[in-house]
C-alpha positions, 0 to 999 in steps of 0.5 A, a space after each residue: 778439844 785439841 787433844 781429841 783432834 790430835 788423837 784422830 790425826 795420830 790414828 789416821 797416820 798409822 795404817 791399820 794392820 791387815 787381817 792375815 786372810 788379806 796377806 798370804 805371807 802373814 797367813 804363812 807365818 802364822 801357821 809356820 813361823 814358829 821354830 820347828 814347825 816347818 821341820 816337823 812337817 818336813 820330817 813327816 812327809 815320809 809318813 806316820 811318826 810317833 812323838 819319840 821318833 820326832 824327838 830322835 830326828 830333832 834332838 835339840 827341841 825340848 819335849 815341851 816345845 815339840 808338844 806345843 808345836 804338834 798341838 798347834 799344827 794339828 789345831 791348824 789342820 796341817 797334821 792329824 794326830 792318831 792314838 791307838 788303844 791299849 796300855 800304854 796308848 801310842 800317839 802318832 802324827 801324819 800330814 793332813 791333806 793341807 800339810 801334804 800340799 805344803 811339801 812342794 813349797 818346802 821342796 822349793 825352800 830346800 832347793 833354794 837353800 842349797 843353791 844359796 847357802 848362808 855366807 859364813 
């Protein structure tokens, strides 16, 4: 009987995590907290880019990780994937409306990082 009581007390001591919808920062991190995600959006602000164009702009990202990030960003509605017919087919990516809506925020991040560079 004391064990059940101790479990319920222990459970009361731990706060329940809030769903991402209740915490905007958690929502932001869920969408863009992965390495390369914000940079991909940043590079796509100038228009449509193909996979190989993104690889050239981000040479340190592996093809596998780039593919995963692009897929996740598309699934979350921040990018639009387009594929042309023909052989070989050509896949390109553009910002969606919600992806374009993030650009002022990323502009602010850029301004902040220029104003407060990391200490060396």
